[in-house]
C-alpha positions, 0 to 999 in steps of 0.5 A: 275189339271182339279178342275173339277176331284174333283168337280165331286165326290160331284156331283156325289153323289147328284141326277142327278136331284139335280147336274143339276141344282145346275150346271144351278145355276153356269152358269147362274152367268156368271160371276163366271165363268172364260172366254176361251183364246180370239182367239182360234175358227174359227168363221163360216157362215152359212145359214147366221148365224155367230159361233164363233166356231163349238161345241154347247151344245145340246138341254136338258140341258139348257131346259129353257134358263136361263143358254146362258151366263154362257154355253157361257162364258166357251166358247160353239159357240152357244146353243140349248134351250128345248125342249120346248112347248107351255104350262108348264108342269113337264114333266115325272115322276120321278126318270127319270134321271139315271147317266152310270157311268162305259159307260160315259152315261146317260138314261133319261125319263123325257120328253120334262120338262119346263116353256112353250115356252112364257116363255123361250121367255121371258128369251132370251128376257132378255138375249138379251138385255144383249148380249156383242159382244161375245153373240153365235147364239141361236137354241130354240129346239120345241116340242108338250105337251105330252096331243096333241094328234098328228093329233093336234101336227103341232098346236104345234109347230107353236105355239112354233115356232110364241113364240120364232122367235123374240129370234131364230138365229135358231129353230130345230123341235123335232119330235124323243124324246122318251119319248113323245107319240105320237111324234113317228108318226111324224118320217113318210114321209108324216106326218113330210112333213106336219109338216115342210110345215106348220112350213116354211111357218109360218117361211116364214109370220114371216120373212115378217114382221121381216124382216129377218129370221131363219134356220129352222132344222128337229131332227132326231132319230137314230133308223130309220132305213138307208131307213126310215131316207133317206125318212123321210130326203127327206121329210123334205126338200121337205118341205124347211126344212132347215137341219138336228140336228143328233141324238136324244138318243136311245133307244138301248141297246148296249150289250156293257153296264156295269153300272147295272141302263143300263136296264132303260126305257129312250133313251140313250146318251153318248160313246155308241151313238157314233158310232150309231150317227158317222153312222147316220151323214155319211150316211145323209150327203151323201144323201141330198149333201153338201147344208141342214146344219148339225149338227151332236151330240151324244157319242162325248167325245174327240178330236177325236170323234169331228173331225169324226163327221167333216169329216162324214159331220156334220157342227157343232158338239154338246155335253152335256153328254161329259160335265157331265162326263168330264167337262166345260175344253172339251169345250175349247178343243173340240172349238178350235178343228175346 
């Protein structure tokens, strides 16, 4: 029997953030974790980065980059940490994370809680110093501090990029979280073109100094109407973005939701998001063509979902909420789904 099925009721008896902290505490001790069998996954090279398999963990699970080794040990082919901000911040008031068990979903309004970009960079530097040949690529998801005006947001993103450049394999620009005031203003063609342009210019300077470039991706909201999503994607590519992460959580609430906490404010993730994520990945790939890197995320719960996102055009796939509901054995199954 899957041990997680026995453990889950105990975890679900705890407040969600307490259970999350407990899970991270275990993942921070990779020596306690069993490794998946070797040779079950097919490595792939994309934008100069070699991924042991196509399954990654989405941003939000390991905000401060404290559990990268443990997440790699249970079978993920890459780990995206963050969202990180230039300065530490505590996030939004509690309660701010809610389980919707009847729907296989979560609602969160945590915000960009974290120790700050420089502390995250230090955590990753320690991890990299202990890397083994089985190490996985690390993406760092960057954002702006809550009290930063949208007009000054580019400075926050640039500071984050500069802080994490040496310890990231790729960087994700988060302009789509529904839980940070003013962030949505950046998800329009003109401001996004300017933001990505400034970051790609900063990245080019860093690449010239370091001798290695880092792919820059933009994370998009599922709530953008298709026409606006296309204009935003076009603006990002005009400013030399390397690709996209599609999608973030949604503020929409499908009528199918049954859980009592479905009306809580925040971003919805998990199984109810899948149909919307699949649609956006398919539309985005059709619009941008084959070259940009595209990571699909949102509601993946099993191998069929994984393959559907891949068939829709996702080069890589991420999960988060399914890990909460189905446990680490799901990672092994999806990692070998190719």
